[in-house]
N, C-alpha and C positions, 0 to 999 in steps of 0.2 A: 520483548527481546529484539524485535525488528527496530523499534524506535531507539533503543539503546545502542544497537549496532550502527544505525544510521547517524545518530548523534555523535558517536565516537569517531566515525570516519569523516564526517563533514563539519562537525561543530555547529550544526543547525538542528532545529527541531524538525523531525520527519513526520510525526503523527500528531495531529491535533486531538482535542478532547472529543470531537465528533467521530473521529476514526475509532477511538476506544469504545465509544458507545455503540457504534455500528458493529464492531467486532464482538462486543458482549451480546448484542441482539442476535447476531449470526450464531454465536455459541449456544444460546437458548433455543434457537430455531432448529439448528442442525445437530446439536449435541456437542459437548466439549471435545469429543474424540476427533471431530472434523476440523477443529481450529488450526492445528499445524498444517494440514493440507490446504486450507483456505488461505493462510498467511503465505505459504510457499507459492501457491498458484497466483495469488494477487501480486506478489513481488516479481515473479517471472513475467507475468502479463504486463505489469507496469513498466518494467525495465525494457521490454521489447517495444511496446507502443511508444513510450517517451523517447527512446533512442531513435526510432524511425521518424518521429515527428521533429526531433532536433535536426536530424540529418536532412530532412526535406525542407526545413526552414519554416514550417508552419507553427513551430513552437519556439519561443525565445526562452532562455533560461529564466526560470521564475521559481516561486515557492513550490516545493514538491506536492503533488496531489496523490493521495493514496485511497481516498474514499471510493472513487469510481471503480477502481480495480478490486477493492474489497467487495463491493456490490456485485461486480461481474463474477468473481470467484465464488461468492455465496450462492 
C-alpha cells in the first residue's frame, strides 16, 4: 500500500524487494496485527528524519530509503 501510494505520487519506486522481505520478517516476528502500526511508524519516522536531513544539508536528494525506518519501527 505504501509502495503503491508513493509510486502514484512520485512516479518512482519507493520500496525495494529487500524492504518487502524485511516487512515480511517483521510480520512473522511481531504478528501480522502489528504491520499497520509498523508501516505507519516507519513512514512518520522516515518523513521527519529525512526532512530534517534535507533541511540541514546533510542529505542530498537521492533514492528513497525505507529499510532503516522499517527496522527502527520493528
